[in-house]
DONUTI-656031 format. One record per residue: residue in three letters; y negated, z negated, x of N, C-alpha, C in turn. Coordinates in pm, whole numbers, plus 50000, padded with zeros to 5 digits. Atoms other than C-alpha are relative to their C-alpha. Last residue first. Example, Ala and Ser with C-alpha at 12.3 -4.5 7.8 and 13.67 -1.06 7.14 Angstrom:
<semis>
SER501195000649918501064928651367498914992749923ALA501195000050089504504922051230498805000050090
</semis>
This chain:
<semis>
ASN499664990449895453702945975156500674993050116GLU500585003349870453872920074879500455010350102ILE499214995949883454472933174529499274996050126ASN500655003549873453202915774215500915003350117GLY500475013749992454482933773906499344997650135ALA499195008049907456502965473949499624985350002MET498594999650040455182983673642500834990450083LYS499945007550126451602972873717501444999349950LEU500145014249965452042984274076500084991349875PHE498725004449943453343017773949499964985250034GLU499045000650112450303022073725501374995450049PRO500265012050081447973012974015500984998549883GLU499575012149927449733039174235499714987449920THR500885002649887449303066473973500524987550072LEU500765012549998452263075673758499064999850119ILE500825001349879453803109273663499154987349989LYS501025010250018456723111173415499244997850131ILE499605013149947458573143673480498854990249983ASN500365010550098457783173273257500504986150042LEU498755005850051459673197273490499774988849898LYS499204989250059456593219073546501274994649936LYS500664995850124454453188073599500805010749929ALA499765010550099456923174273854499375003749865LYS498634998450050456873207274043500314989849891GLU499934987750078453093206574076501375001749936LEU500715002550126453133170274187500085012249909LYS499165009050078455813177474448499364997149864SER498954992550068453843207874568500904991149915GLY500054985450006450723188074652501125005949918ALA498744995250058449813151274638499915015149982GLY499334991149908446823145874872501345004949948PRO500834989049951445573115274687500755008550102GLY501285004449945448423094574537499185011950043ALA500854990449930451293104474308498684993750043ILE501185008149973454203082274198499105008450091LEU500704995849878456743106174043498764991250013TYR501415003749982459193090673795499475005850132ASP500525006550122462553101473647498514996950010THR501095009449975463783126773905499484994449867LYS499475013750007467163142473819498924989450024LYS499785003250142465563176173736500504985749982SER498994991550064464343176774096500114996149852VAL500044999650147461523162974312501065009649948SER500304987250062462253154774676500084999249848GLY501074993149929462223124274903499605013249938SER499634987049946464203101374674498815006550070ALA501224993649950463883064174604500405012950069LYS499904992349876466803052374390498645005950035ALA500504986350007466983025474121500095006550137GLY498844991550019469132994274114499615014549985TRP499764998350145466012973774052501315007449973SER499655013250053466042961274413500255000449850GLU498585002349973466152997874516500464986449950VAL499214992750100462843003674341501504998250023THR500235004950136461192975574536500885007349899ARG499245012450019462722983774873499884995049857THR498584996650004461403019474845500864987749976ALA499754993450129457903007874756501485003349985THR500065010450103457912983675049500315005849863SER498805008349985459103011075288500044988949895ARG498814993550055456503035675158501244991150006ASN499364991149903453463013375212501345004749944LEU498565001549991451453001174914500565009050109LYS499665014249989447752994874871501474997550031ASP501085008249947446343029874929500434985650028LEU499995012650074449303053174890499014990550065THR500385011949924448553088275018499984987849910GLY501435002549977450413117274858499774987350080THR500664989049931453963116174725498504997150014PHE501375003649962456483089974612499395011650078VAL500494992349886459663099974424498544996050024PHE501444999749975461593076374194499705008950121THR500384994349871465103080174049498495001350011LYS501094990350003466443057873769499685004950142GLY499504986350006469883041373786498935010749998ASN498784997849923468633006573698500475014449982LEU500174987849919465113009073555501215002750089HIS500164988450088465762984573266499805013150076HIS501394995549994467192959073509499845012949919GLY500675001850128470562945273395498575005149997GLU499434991350103472582959773681499244999149869GLU500245007250125470282943773935500455008849884ASN500934993650093471812959074246499894991949873GLY499474988650074473432935974495498955005949909GLN500095002750144472072901674587500625011249918TYR499574988150075473012900874954500004996449852ASN500055000850146471342877175198500465013049937LEU500104986650057472472877375560500074999049848LYS499384999550132471732843475718499765013849940ILE500414988450081471032841576092500805000249870GLY500595003750128471612805976219499535011649915SER501355005549975472332808876590499284996749870ASN499885014249966476022812576507498634993550026ILE499655007150123475252845776335500084984950026CYS501154999150092473452859276641500274991949873GLU501025009149947476192846776877498765000049910ARG499585013650039478772863876654498994989650051VAL500225001550145476862896876688500374986049955ILE501455001150024476652893277068499714997949851ARG500485013149950480392885977103498524998149965ILE499505010250094481332915676882499494986250040ASN500774998850124479102938577088500434989549898THR501345005649975480602926177416499155000449873LYS499945014550021484112932477283498634993450020GLU500555007049885483322969877254499974984949971HIS498955000149898485642985176993499554992450125TRP499185012050019483142974776726501154999350100PHE500835012049986480613000276857500854987449990ARG500275002149858483163028076910499214987150023GLU498735004149937484423024676552499784996950148ILE499745013750044480833025676425501284994750064ASN500935008949929480083056376636500204985449961ASN499615000649858483193074676515499124990350077SER498785008449993482423065776151500474998850145VAL500375014150018478873079176190501224991050015ILE500795003849882480063112376333499634985249993ILE499115003049888482813115076069499234995750125GLY499174989649942480483112775773500774995550122VAL499765003249859479023085975546500995010150057GLY501244998749924477433096575215500144996850147ASP500804988450040480253084074992498685000250077ILE501245003850068482273058375184499175012449972SER499794999050145485763071575265498754996549920GLU500134985950041484733078475626500175001649849ILE501414996249990484183041275680499785014149949GLU500695006550110487673033475551498525003650000GLU499704992750122489213059275784499264994049880LYS500774987649996487513043776087500185007949870SER499414988849925489003010175997499065012149994CYS499634988250079487092979075892500605010850090ASN498564997649989487192946676090500475012549924MET499595000649860483472942676162501475003650018PHE500564988549929482562954775814500475000250145LYS499284988050045484892930375644499525012350075GLU498645000549943483502901875856500805012449961LEU500034995449861479902911875769501405000450061ASN499005007749925480372908875391500125005550142GLY500625009949913477132920975232500964991750083GLN500615010750081478862938274943499484988650088PHE499395012549954480982958775188499434987849929TYR498554998749998480212991375003500684986750036LYS499494998850136476632982474908501525000249999GLU500255012750069475722969875253500615000349860LEU499015009549949477343000375415499874986549930LEU498714995750054475293023875197501114990450042LYS499985004150141472203003675281501295004349930SER499845014650004472893006775653500074994949856ILE498585002949980473413044375610500264984949993HIS499244995350116469913047475463501484996650012GLU500245008550117468183025775723500885003949882GLY501395002950032469753043276019499874991449877VAL500035009050116473273042776159498554995849977ASN499984992550126473333073876382500054991149875ARG500454986150002474103052876692500245006649866ILE498814991449991474553015876620499545014549987GLY500214987749924471182999476686501245008450020LEU499004999649892472082964076586499905012850083ALA500565005949878468812962676387500975000650118PHE500944990349943470182986476123499474995150134ILE499164989049950473102962776066499135010750063PHE499325004849880470682933476039500865011150062LYS500995000949893468392951975797500654995450131SER500374986449957471362962175578499004999750115PHE498894993549931472862926975560499545013550057THR498974994050085469552911475465501085006450087THR500134985550013467262887175645501095005249907LYS499744997450141466542850175693499775014849975LYS498605003650026466892844976066500385002049854SER499164988050003463652864276116501464997049967LYS500174993250129461612833576018500945011949988GLU499295007950102462982814176316499955006849864ILE498564998549973461902841576557500814992649894SER499644986550041458422842676401501495002650020GLY500034999750147458082804876427500425013649947LEU498795006950045459172805776791500104999849848MET498844991649968456482831876858501304993649952ASN499974988550092453762812876675501235008650023LYS499665005250134454552780476862500135011549900VAL498585003449996454552798877195500474995149863SER499274987350006451182814877113501514997650004LYS500144994050133449722780577031500825012749988GLU499305008050102451062762477340499975006849863GLY500355014050005449982789777580500754993149889PHE499385007750108451352823477679499624985450014ARG500925001950113449052846377880500654992849881GLU501444998349979451852857178117499254998249868LEU500534986550017455302843478034498495000350021LYS499964993249871456682810978180499365013949993LEU501175004349923455552791977868499955006450139LEU501164991950039458092812577674498744996150077ASP499804985949960461082797977856498735008149975GLU500164999249854459852761777828500175014350052LYS501415001049963459402765177452499795002050150VAL500625012950029462962776377393498575000150053LEU501265002949932464702809977370499434986549957SER499775011249908468312809177252498724996150074TYR499845012250079467632830376943500354987850086ILE501285003250066466252859177151500084986449932GLY500765009049913469382858277368498664996049941SER499685013750040471332873277078499224989850083ILE500755003650121469572906377135500264985649959SER499454993750120470862908377493499184995549879ASP499364987549959469912899977854500675007049883ILE499054994850100467422871677797500615012850056LEU500005010150107465422848878033500905004449885ASN498635004550029466312870178336500064988849897GLN499915013749947462652872678446501354993549967GLU500214999649855462822910678408500054986150063VAL498834994249934464342907378060499864999450151LEU498825008250028461762882977922501235005250073GLN500085012549922458862900878092501264991649983ASP499854996549857459852934877954500014987550087ILE498564998049978460322919277609500265003750146ILE499405013449995456742906377625501505001050027LYS500405006549875455432940877717500624986150014GLU499424993949880457432958777445499664992350127GLY500154985949972456572935977154500555004250135LEU499044997749892457742902277025500035015050030GLY500515004449871454602894576827500925002550117ASP501404997349971456182896376481499604994450136ILE500455011849926459952896076472498595002650051ASP501435002550024460662921976201499534986950065MET500125014450022464482920276213498554995449984ALA498755007049967464802958176159499804985049973LYS498984996050096462092978475986501344993450026ARG500375004050137459372959176173501085003549898SER500964991450068460972961776518499864996449852CYS501175007750043462702932076685499025007949914PHE499575011650079466162948276709498814992449942HIS499574995050131464642981076828500384988449908GLN501204995050069462782963577110500345004949860ILE500735011950047465942944377204498745004149925ARG499245006050111468022976177221499264987949942GLY500104991550119465362993877429500714994249880LYS501355001350056465052965277679499875007949870ILE500115013750052468832964377731498634998049934GLN499265000450126468973002277765499894986149935SER500794992750100466203001578025500695000049865ILE501125008350046467982974178223499165006949893CYS501224994149943471242993678247498794993049939SER500765010949937473982969578132498745005250070THR500655007850107475282995677885499224988150055ASN500045014349965475963018778185499244992049894PRO498855006950059476973053378055499964984850017CYS499555009749899473513069278108501144992049938ARG500035014450024473143098977876500484992050121TRP499285007049894472273136077886499844984949981VAL500615011449931471113150077551500934994250106ALA500934994549902471933185077421499404989150089GLU501265007349991475053174777231499125006350107ASP500854997350117477983195977109498724991749998LYS499814986950060480303180677374499155001149873ASN498944998750101478853149477528500085014349949LEU500444992050114476773151777846501155001849904TYR498984991450061477173125478118499405007249879ALA500214997050142474883107378365501115009249947GLN499854985750024476143092978695499895002649850SER498684996250053474753057578727500045015149976ASN499304990449914471683053778949501425003349954CYS498845007149944470523022478760500865008850088ASP500175014649995466963031478652501174992750065PRO501055003949907466683068978722499854984950017CYS500945008850069470073075978563498944995350098VAL499825014049963471663104678759498964991649927LYS498775004550066472133140778641500354985650038PRO499025005549905468523149078727501204994449926ILE499845014550011466813169278447501044995250101LYS498675003950044466013204578567500114984850000PHE499675014349989462493218878591501404997449946PRO499515006150124461933256078661500404985450023VAL498544999050015459963263978982500414993449869SER499435008150107456253271579036501515002149989ASN498905008049945455313286579375500654990949896LYS498914991649950453263314679217501214991950049THR500104997149856451053291479010501255007450047ARG499035006949914451103294078629499835004150146LYS500745008949911447963304278437500904992650100GLU501024992349928449483334878269499244991450101SER499434994849875452553313778183498985007850082ILE500744987649980450603293877926500405005850135SER500544999249864453183267677825499315013650014LYS499564989049914453723261777456499374998650137ILE499714988450084453453236577174500515011650085ILE500494987749936453713205377388500445011949916LYS498994990749950454183174977168499335012250062PRO500504986449972452163143877092501125008950054ILE500104997549857454133114176953499515014250023VAL498744997049933453393109076585499755002950147ASP499665010349904450303090976459501305002950075GLY499965013750048448743120376280500324990350112ALA500115000350146449653154376423500164985749952ARG499775013450051448973158176796499775000149850GLU500375002450139449323191776964500324985649962VAL499435012350055449333200977332499484997949858ILE500705003550123448773236077469500724988149938VAL499295000150127450003238377828499064997049883THR501035002050100448793246578180500665001649863ASP500354990150102451813242778406498774995949920GLY501164992249958451823220578716499555010249899ILE501035008649942455333207278655498895008950055ARG499825003849860457223232978449498874990650044ILE501065009249958457743240778082500304994950140ASP500244997649858459873271478003498814991850050LYS501454998449986459563266677624499585002950145ARG500474990950105463273272977570498515002750013ASP499644986249966464253257577905499435009949898ILE500754996349880462353225177842500275014650035GLU501404998450042463723222677487499145004550118ASP500084987750080467283228677609498565002949959GLN500044988549909466813202277882499885013249923ASN498784998149922465923175377627499885012550087HIS498735001150072463203160277406501245001250090LEU499424986749982460013171877588501435000549945THR498554999249988457903142077477500475014450014ALA499424992350111454183142477549501505001150022ASN498554997549994452123118777764500445008249879SER499614998549860448423114477853501505002450016VAL498574997449985446723118177514500325002250148THR499754994249868443303102377460501515001050021VAL499135007749912442903097177085500155007150135GLY500455013849987440223107576837500824991450094ALA500085006850129441923139576725499704985150014ILE499564992350117442853150577077499924991349875PHE500405006550126441153138877399500385009049883VAL500824991050082442993150177715499754993349865PRO500485005650127444523130078001499055009649927GLU501405002749968446153152978265499384995249870LEU501054989950014449653150478132498694995550062SER501205007649966452863131978219498865010150010ALA501034993649916455583151478039498834990450020VAL501345001950055458473130477910498995006050097PRO501104995649914462123139577967498664998449929THR500994991650067464563118177766498885003950096LEU500984997049896467743104477922499015010149942ALA500514986349996469653089377629498935001450109GLY499724993749872471353056477718499485014250013THR498644994650008471513044377357500395007150129ARG499065010850028468523021177407501445004849989GLY500095006650130466513048977572501094989649979VAL498675003750047466103058677938499884992049871GLN499945013250061462903077178025501404997549946ILE498835002350085462823106378269500004985649950ASN499265012449973459453117078409501184998749903ILE499045002050109457943152078420500884988250039ASN498645003149956454793154478629500904999549878ARG500035006049866451133164478618501404997950056VAL498855008949981451493188578325499984994850144ILE499074996649891448013203378274501114989550009THR500025009249886445793203877962501075004250101THR499314994849883444823225177662499894990150115ALA500834998849880443953209377329500865005450114GLN499344993149891445203207876973499055000550118GLN498745007049980444203183176704500895007250101ALA498844992349957440563194276711501234991250018LYS499825002149856438093172976517501315006450041PHE499465012949958437853188576175499974998950152LYS498845000149910435553217976102500434985650030GLY500075012449922433293219375796501254998950085ALA498715006449971433223255575684499764987750085ILE499815004249861430003267475520501374993750014ALA498755007249970428963285475202500064996450148TRP499705009850104425803298375030501304992150026ARG500855011749981424353316375333500374988749904PRO500925003150110427283340575334499154987750031SER499645011750081428763351275670498994997949888ARG498575002949997428933381375904500424988349913SER499194988449962425603399575885501494997249990ARG500394995249867423903371975688500915011950033THR499085001049887424363367675315499325003950130GLY499584988049928422363361674996500954997250115LEU499835003849860420673329074891500435011850086GLU501315002649942419373343074564500104996950149ASN500674987149984422773357974483498624998450061ARG499354993149888424433324274546499305013350027LEU500595005649878421903307774315500615006450125LYS501374995049996422973330874033499304995150127TYR499994986349947426623323474112498595006050009ASP500694990850090426173285574070499915014150060ASN499244997350122428813265574262499375011149915VAL500915001950114427363266674613500745004349874LYS500634988250057430373265974845499064996149888LEU500995004250100431753239375082499245012349953VAL500924989150035434943246475277499114995349887SER500344999050142436843218475452499075011949981GLY501375003650036438613217175786499825000349849ASP500805002349879441703227175980498554997049968ILE501384996450026444383225175711499204997050127GLU500995001349894448153225675760498615004249950TYR500224987349931450363219775457498874998050101PRO498744993449961451913189375287499865013650066ILE499974987550077448703168575292501185008350048ALA499195002650119449413133775431500115012449912ASN498584999549965448253144775776500934996649884ARG499524986949954444773153875658501515000550019ASN498694998250063444133121675465500695013050044LYS499275012649995441233109975684501435001849950GLU499555001649862440053145875735500844987350015LEU498974990049975439923151375359500574998550141ASN498795004450070438063118775306501165009650025LYS499465011849931435493127975570501324995549937HIS499494995849870434943162975425500664988350075TYR498784992350023434593150175069500665003850133GLY498965009250047432103123575176501335007149977VAL499585007949884430053148475378501134990549961ILE499224991349910429963172975086500494992550123GLY498754995150059429023146674828500825008350096LYS499085011250011426453127975034501365004649949ALA499455002949867424773160675130501034988749995GLY500855003949889424263170874768500734997050129LYS501454997650002426693171474477499354995350128VAL500785010849939430463175374456498525003749998LYS501454997650012432943195774248499264987950057LYS500805010150070436543192974372498525004049995ILE501364994850021439373214974496499234990449910LEU500975008949936442353193074592498575005249990PRO500295011650086444703209874340498964990550060ASN499785012749931444453242874535499624988149911THR501235004949936444763273174311500274986250058PRO500025013249936447883292774211498654996950066LEU500174998549856447333322173971499884986250065GLY498745002349929448803318473624499925001650149TRP499314987249984445943334073428501314998750079LEU499564995850133444823299673315500805013050007LYS498885008850036444683288173677500585004049864LEU498864996249917442543317773771501244992049961ALA499434987950060440273310073474501225004750080MET499275004450119439723274473602500675011949932LEU498765006349954438783288673942500864995449882PHE499154989449946436223311873779501354994350044THR499404993450117434833283073571500905011750044LEU499025008950060434333263373893500685006449879HIS498724998949930432643292274070501094991449936ASN499835008549881429753296173832501435000650051ASN501295005549957428293318773565500124991650126PHE500015014649979431363340473520498634995650047THR501065005549915431763375773382500124984850007VAL500215014350024434793394873252498904995250093GLY499515003350134435423432373217499844985549962GLU500534991550107435163441573583500624996049867ILE499405002950131435553417573878499335008849895VAL500594992850115434923427074242500764996449874GLY500564987549948435903400674498499285006649885ALA500004987350074436373364874387499505011550085GLU501274992950002437353333874585500145013449930TYR501205008250001439933305974597498685007449990LEU501134990950020443563317074560498724991949984TYR501025005650088446363295674708498855010149993ILE501344994250008449543310874852499124991849907SER500755005350114452973299774970498625006550000LEU501454998350009455483317075199499434993849873PRO500545008750106458993303375258498475000549989ARG500935009649942460383333275457499334991849888MET499225011549953463493351075328499114989150058ALA499455007150117461423375375117500784987650041THR501055008650056459463384975429500544991549885ILE500155010949903462673398075586498964990149950SER498855008950020463433418275271499974988450100PRO500295010750098459913432275284501174990449979ASP498905000750096460763451775606499754988449903LEU499884986750060457613461075796501095000349894GLN498714993749973456913424175854500055013749932ARG500204987149935453213415375848501325006150047LEU500684990950093453483387475592499845014050059SER499144997250115456093369175798499375010349907GLY498904991449958454123371776122500905004049885ALA500554986949965451003357975959501105009750038ALA500434993550124452883329375791499495014150028ALA498784996850075454713320176114499655007449870ASN499414988149938451473322176311501265004449927ARG500934988950018449803297676070500585013050057PRO499894994050134452843274776050499095012149979ASN500625008650101452923269076429500075006949865VAL500935009149933454633282576744499394990249902PHE501404996250018457603298076564499104989350061VAL500715007450104461123292576698498545004749995PRO501205007449955463053318876893499304993149884LYS501194991550005466503327876753498794991950044ASN500374995849863469823311676844498865010150002ASN499584986249984470943310776478499615006050135LYS498584999450035470783272876462500575013950024LEU499245005749889467463273776643501505001149977GLN500154991049886465963297476384500834995150120SER499124988650027467373276476099499955009950116LYS498645005149981465753245276243501015011349982ASN499755000749856462523265176274501404994650031MET499874986449950462643274675905500315000050150SER498684995250040463293238675802500255014050055ASN499005007249920460293226776003501415004849968PHE500124995349862458083253875849501054993350088ASP499354986949993459323246175498499985005550142TYR498565002250016458433209375542500765013250014LYS499445006549882454993217675682501524998549991ARG500085014550004454113242375407500754993950119ILE498665006050009453723278875498499864984950006PHE499675010449903450503298075435501434995249981VAL498545001349994448973327975257500334990050110GLU499385002749870445283323175184501514998749984GLY499295012649980443143336174901500614999250137ARG499665002949862440913363674769500704986450011VAL500055014249972440793377474416500514997650142GLU499735001549857439973412374301499844985250032LEU500195013049937440303415073925500385000950147LEU499775000049856439843447373735499714986050053ASP499464986749971440133452173358500345001150149PRO500954989349964439643414673323500705013450023ILE499634994549870442123392273136499075011550033SER499644985949997440403373772854500325004650141LYS500984992949919440413335672883500465014450016GLU501275000050074442293318872596498895006850078SER500495013450030445493329372767498715001249923ASN500994999250108447683359272845499584985949964ARG499685006050130449373353173181498915002849899LEU500785011750038448723376973465500404995149863LYS500764997050122451523400273570499274987449958LEU500144985449996453093400973917499255004949876PRO499584992550120452453363573937499805015150017LEU501014989850032452303348674290500465008049879SER501085006450076454263316074323498935009949956LYS499585003850135457393335174422498894993949916ILE500425014150014455883352774716500224995649855THR498865008949979457953384874752499644985349983ARG499195000750122455223406274593501194990550015LEU500605010050088453003397974887500814998449872ASN499705013249945455393416875116499424989049912LEU498585002850020455333448174901500374986250051THR499675001950142451543447874880501454995849980VAL498775008149994450963443375254500474996849858ASP499315000050129448333470875293501334992650014GLU498704993449998446383461375605500664998849863GLY498835008349977442683453075600501265008350001ASN498734993150021439333470475627501164990650034LEU500334987650071435833455975593501285007649964GLY500975003450105436573419775686499595012049918ASP501295002449936438243429076016498904996849899GLY500304990749892441723424775871498694996750069ARG501445000049978441593403975553499605010150107THR500485010749913445173413175466498485001250014SER500314996649861445943435275169499594987650078GLY500395011849923447443433974824499795003750145LYS500184998649857447773460874562499604986750063VAL499834986249953448813466974202499885001450152PHE500255000149856449353432674043500305013950057LEU498844997249916449153438773668499615000150147GLY499085011449992446593421773441501215002150087LYS499475002750135444783453473339501074989050003GLU500594990550094444383460873710500684998249865TYR499324999050129445023432173951499235009849912ILE500674991850101444013434674316500895000749877LEU499084994850101444923407674569499195007949898GLU500664996250126442973400674888501035006149907VAL499554987850069444433381775183499115002749880GLY500814995750113443473355675445500495013149941LEU500454986149985446293342875668499265004349874GLY499024989750029446903305575707499435013850027ASP499744993549871445173273675816501115010149980LEU498604997649967443773263675478500135007350132LYS499994987249928440233250575461501425002150052PRO499445000249865440493223175198499945014050062GLU498574997249996438103226774902500524998750143ALA499415003749871434613216874793501515002249995ILE498555000950018432703233574511500604997950138TYR499074992449918429033225674545501434998849948GLU498635002850039426103214574330500945009350077SER499164988450026422633213874481501424995649970ASN498585002349973419833188574482500805012449965ASN499805013649947416053187074485501444997350039ILE499405009250098415453224574447500224986550067ASN501075008850047413243249674629500514990949888LEU500024999150146416063275074657498894991649936ARG500034986050041415573281775028499885001449849LYS501274994049960414633245475103499895014449950LYS501095005750080417483229974906498675006950029ILE499814995350138420063253275064498844995149913ARG500394985850003418703246775413500105005649859GLU501474999549994418863209175353499515014549997ASN500535003750131422503211875242498475000949997PHE499664989150092423413230575560499434997249861GLN501004989549976421563204375767500245012149910THR501245004450065423733177275609498905010650016LEU499774998750144426883196175709498744996249922GLU500124985850031425463199976061500305002849853GLU501414996049991424863162576082499825014749963ASP500695003950123428353154375957498545004650000ASP500095014450024429993173876241499214997349873MET499095007349912431093208376363499974984949979ALA500715012649977429633229076080500964991150076ASN499345012849979430943264676101499024988450013ALA500625007449890429593296975952500664986350009LEU500885011250033432093313875724499394994350127SER499645012749937433683348175765499044989249951LEU500825005849894433093376475520500624987450059MET499465013649996435643395975321499374993050119PRO499535005449873433463426675263500554985849983LEU501015009349949433273438874900500544994250131ARG501204996050073435203469874799498814991450040HIS500425009850100437713462075073498735004849930GLN501415003549989439103492875251499634990349887VAL500625001850131442883493675284498564995850020VAL501285007050003444543507575599499454999649857GLU501074991750054448223516875580498724991749988PHE500124999850145450353494475800498875009549958LYS498674998850059451613497276159499955000949848SER499794986150043448133504676292501355002049931SER498954993249926447353467576307500215014049944PRO498625001050049444053457476155500995007550088LYS499604988250076440883453476365501454998749955SER499414989249921439823418576472500455011449910GLY498725003449937437463396576277500525011750080VAL499355011250066434103394776098501304995850067ARG498934994950085431923415476323500814988249950GLN500534990450096428563407976472501085006749916THR500835007150098429493376176659499505009149890PRO499165007650095432383393976832499184992649894SER499815014049966429773417676986500904993249897ASP498605002449964430323454776922500264985650042SER499134999350118427073459076725501464997050033SER499534986550028424953447377016501024999649888ILE499014999250108422803416577077500375014649977PHE498694996949944421073417277420501085001449892SER499994985949958417553419677274501355004350056LYS499674991150112418223386977087500055014750040ASN500284986849941418313366377408500375010949898ILE501115001649905418053330677275499555013550055ASN501175004350078420143338276968498774998350089GLU500544988350070422553358277186498774996449916LEU500614991149903423053329077426499365012249932LYS501215006449949423663304577140499265009250097GLU501025000050106426133327276965498674994650050LEU500474986350015428033332777291498915001049894GLU500814997149882428263295377358499425014149991ARG501315006350021429403289676999499095002350121PHE500734992750102432213314877041498604994449980LEU500394986949946433413299977370499135007649901LEU501035002349899433373264377229499515013250060ASP501265003450067435233275076915498864998050100TYR500544987650058437933292077124498654997349935GLU500534992149889438463260377328499355012849950SER501235006549955438793239577010499375007750116ASP501104996750091441303263876861498674994350048SER500075007950123443573260177164498805004349916ILE500945011349991444123287677421500004992849867ILE499805006549870446993312377484498964989250025PRO501195005649936447443324677127500314993450133ASP499565006849878450473346777047498794994250074ASP499575013350045450213360976693500514991650118LEU498725003449938450023395476857500584986749950ILE499114988449999447333409176624501384996450054TYR499894993350129445313378776515501015011549998TYR499845009050115445703354276804500315007749871LYS498795008049984446333377077104500274991549876PHE498834991150001443753402876992501284992050006ASN499854995050138441153376676906501255008649989HIS499355010850076441763360577249500185003849853GLU498625001049956441033393577422500754989249923SER499284988550056437893399177217501484999550037ILE499765002750142436733363777302500775011549935ILE499045011250015437153369077678500374997949854GLY498694995549957435463403277677501074989549981ARG499524990150097432523391477471501405004950036LEU499515007250118432173360477693500545009649895GLU498735006449966431903381978007500624993049879LYS499004989349986429213404377857501384994150029ILE499754994750135427223374177742501095010550005ARG499175009950069427603358178088500335004649858ASP498674999649940426353389978257500944990249931PHE499334987950046423393392678017501445000750053PRO499615000450141422433356178071500775012349954LYS501084995950089422463358778455500495000349855MET499764987050065425173339078639498875003149902
</semis>
């Protein structure tokens, strides 16, 4: 294809995707695919400059605003940022700055690149008078009434030691935090409404509601980070401007930091990407800006982006691929879970070939079929999930997928409980259920039998060496030597790990049994109520379980059902007879932190959450997941966000991880 023809084709493709993403909030390709298309067009136009035209996507900042709102013209254009795709391009940006300014080093303000909707706010004499979306950079949409519903946004600036300007135009990003997004989608499902694709689209759709009362029900947040026109007050650099915003009561990102030179910007970007998933809101990169305003003026701008700033892009966590097949996996409780087998795709440093589909309702809601082209997302170390199917790319002979009503491993007829969306295999002797129960029993949060992983358990069950959790404690040297790649040393280590697991706690053992809906928290409630007495728990009534504070009818029904099975009682007694000792010390009533509430937030460097939780609970204290007036201590690591802000407002004692470790003494993870 000739260069001009390819340029023309790319312009049409990108314009269409801009419309779907920004106007319809319905993207059909991943961010990484879009970036590749845009960079290809930029490259072709740079080589063939005579083909550049004013209507090219590279020559305008964004898509045009929707006609549903009044158009607002920005006094100063809201420019886009050039992208740096790796460390080398970030370093090149710094070199360009040094060369243009003829300086040895430059100072930058670094911040997370929020994945939300860009807006501009206008304050006159300290009063919020107008707010608009970024739109195409020159003109946006008037969303003043909707912005007024954001609780963190002051309608009147605070009086402080920094004079309030006669006119303040300030730019920022409206977004939805991960927790709020998940809660919002749960509410949507509960009310039989469609769920949102991602937090960015949810924020954009919420802010562009014609009815402000709908927006008011959406959990929108905002951070401000850049200036437009300012009259009545002057600033020499960006950091003092951000500090003034905070003084005036405007929310700014707590992760903003001043850095120097290439080492500083690359280091900030790498650290941010490393801790990306611990941050309570979605970000897709970092933004690096020259701090000194005088130097910014010297550097100037290009047609669509300033020369004094750049966006460092993270490795994509979304990608497009094809569903090869949909397989059914049988879990330890008999749940039949559909899993999509994918054409392998590289996402965030990992090759992804499978994604969970949860249940038939999820498949129907997203209309996912074998052969579909889908957008897959991977966040941190969690199982990848399919965000949506791209129906435009579906083949004509495609048919909806239905989960078979027969267990794929034992051919038992599956059943569906009332008020449940999951089909289950009723056969507790099903080999997949046996393997799943043993895997759960050996896991770190349960009996923590090091080295006894999925592949080894598969061998043990398939060779008929064990058929239940109690069988683990009957294993001998001769049994383990039959396994692949097991020698004298590995057998010795395995038997030692099994022996070590015999010393555990009541709550860990109960959790390890895998009773449905009895997780770590419920296990601890049971431990406290029965004071570590297993016999009392085994012989308790359904009514007694329901009387325990924090335990409901669903849990009590499952516990009753579990102990009703004679096989379960036999297996538990075999475990105890093998030498398992359940330690119970109770709460340390005399500890000076007894009754206190701790909250952990951000990234902990030397301490994992489960160890920290066990530690405070051993004092008779409580580890909570949210900050409230009842919180006594907040332990804050890097990436702490809204919890830290709330703790400061409530005057809660805030500790760093080293301070907590000093308080706790010597803790072993």
